[in-house]
C-alpha positions in Angstrom: -28.7 1.3 42.8 -30.8 -1.9 42.8 -33.9 -0.2 41.4 -32.0 2.0 38.8 -29.8 -0.7 37.4 -31.0 -2.8 34.4 -31.9 -6.3 35.4 -29.0 -7.9 33.4 -26.4 -5.7 35.2 -27.7 -5.8 38.8 -25.9 -8.9 39.9 -22.6 -7.7 38.4 -22.9 -4.2 40.0 -23.7 -5.6 43.4 -20.8 -8.0 43.2 -18.5 -5.1 42.4 -19.8 -3.1 45.3 -19.3 -6.0 47.7 -15.8 -6.7 46.4 -14.8 -3.0 46.7 -16.2 -2.9 50.2 -14.1 -5.9 51.2 -11.0 -4.4 49.7 -11.6 -1.1 51.6 -12.1 -2.9 54.9 -8.9 -4.9 54.3 -6.8 -1.8 53.5 -8.2 0.0 56.6 -7.3 -3.0 58.7 -3.7 -3.1 57.5 -3.4 0.7 57.9 -4.6 0.4 61.5 -2.0 -2.3 62.3 0.8 -0.1 60.9 -0.5 3.0 62.7 -0.8 1.0 66.0 2.7 -0.3 65.8 4.0 3.3 65.0 2.2 4.8 68.0 3.4 2.0 70.4 7.0 2.5 69.2 6.7 6.2 69.9 5.5 5.5 73.5 8.2 2.9 74.1 11.0 5.2 72.9 9.9 8.0 75.1 10.1 6.0 78.3 13.2 6.2 80.6 15.5 3.3 80.0 16.7 2.7 83.6 15.2 2.7 87.0 17.7 5.5 88.0 16.4 7.8 85.2 12.8 7.0 86.3 13.6 7.9 89.9 15.1 11.2 88.8 12.0 12.1 86.8 9.8 11.2 89.7 11.8 13.3 92.1 11.7 16.2 89.7 8.0 16.0 89.3 7.5 15.8 93.1 9.7 18.9 93.7 7.6 20.9 91.2 4.4 20.0 93.0 5.7 20.7 96.5 5.4 24.3 97.5 
């Protein structure tokens, strides 16, 4: 782009490219935060709420592995 652009437009075009790159990185960052929060909420909601439920799950898993 630098070699093909006319001299009077090079600086403008490079500034547009730099600005669009910054906007893209910012959008990706916010998207990653939202996705991270969503994934963490999925994991938290799938956990047993009480110790009693957790013990039942552990016992069920152990009974499946014991022959």
